[in-house]
C-alpha positions as CSV (number, residue, x, y, z in Angstrom):
1,M,-133.9,-104.0,66.2
2,R,-130.7,-104.0,68.4
3,Q,-128.8,-103.6,65.2
4,I,-130.8,-100.1,64.8
5,A,-130.5,-99.3,68.5
6,V,-126.5,-99.8,67.9
7,V,-126.4,-97.8,64.6
8,L,-128.5,-95.0,66.3
9,G,-126.3,-94.8,69.8
10,S,-123.1,-95.1,67.5
11,V,-124.6,-92.2,65.4
12,A,-125.5,-90.3,68.1
13,F,-122.3,-90.6,70.1
14,L,-120.0,-89.5,66.7
15,A,-122.7,-86.3,66.5
16,V,-121.7,-85.5,70.3
17,C,-117.9,-86.2,69.6
18,W,-118.0,-83.7,66.6
19,W,-119.7,-80.9,68.5
20,A,-117.6,-81.3,71.5
21,F,-114.3,-81.3,70.0
22,S,-115.2,-78.5,66.8
23,P,-112.7,-76.2,66.2
24,K,-115.3,-73.5,66.4
25,R,-116.1,-74.0,70.2
26,K,-112.9,-74.6,71.3
27,K,-112.3,-70.9,72.3
28,R,-115.8,-71.1,74.4
29,F,-114.9,-74.3,75.9
30,E,-111.3,-72.8,77.1
31,E,-113.2,-69.8,78.3
32,D,-115.7,-72.2,80.3
33,A,-112.9,-74.2,81.7
34,K,-111.4,-71.4,83.6
35,L,-114.3,-70.0,85.1
36,P,-114.0,-71.5,88.8
37,F,-110.7,-69.8,89.0
38,A,-111.9,-66.5,87.8
39,D,-113.7,-65.5,90.9
40,E,-111.4,-67.2,93.4
41,E,-110.1,-64.3,95.0
42,Q,-113.4,-62.9,95.6
43,S,-115.1,-66.7,96.8
44,I,-112.3,-66.5,99.6
45,R,-113.3,-63.3,100.7
46,S,-116.9,-64.1,100.8
47,A,-115.9,-67.1,102.5
48,Y,-113.9,-65.1,105.2
49,S,-117.1,-62.5,105.6
50,A,-119.4,-65.4,105.9
51,D,-117.4,-67.3,108.5
52,K,-116.7,-64.0,110.6
53,K,-120.4,-63.1,110.5
54,K,-121.2,-66.4,111.5
55,T,-118.5,-66.3,114.5
56,D,-120.0,-63.2,115.8
57,E,-123.5,-64.4,115.7
58,D,-122.3,-67.5,117.8
59,S,-120.6,-65.2,120.2
60,V,-123.8,-63.5,120.8
61,E,-125.7,-66.6,121.5
62,K,-123.1,-67.6,124.0
63,N,-123.1,-64.2,125.7
64,G,-126.9,-64.7,126.1
65,R,-127.1,-60.8,125.3
66,G,-128.6,-59.2,121.9
67,D,-126.7,-55.8,122.5
68,R,-123.3,-56.6,121.9
69,P,-121.1,-59.6,120.3
70,V,-118.4,-60.8,122.9
71,D,-114.9,-60.9,121.7
72,I,-114.4,-64.6,121.6
73,S,-110.6,-64.3,122.5
74,T,-111.4,-62.5,125.9
75,E,-113.6,-65.0,126.7
76,H,-111.0,-68.0,125.9
77,K,-108.6,-66.3,128.0
78,K,-111.0,-66.0,131.2
79,G,-111.6,-69.8,130.8
80,Q,-107.9,-70.3,131.0
81,D,-107.4,-68.3,133.7
82,E,-109.9,-70.0,135.9
83,K,-108.3,-73.4,135.1
């Protein structure tokens, strides 16, 4: 029984290797490998926008008023003047 399992496992491993390294699929795999870098600039912009939005939401919560966000740099300067 073990011998059959070893043979079937070996055949399955070789089949996966053949499929992965087949010349027909090389172009597709190269394109797929570049996908994380394709939208890098867009990802950076999205992260900046999300961070700015969170900062604005946090400043509204600290202000205690929902009518307008507080400029955090101004609030920070006020705190330093008082020290």
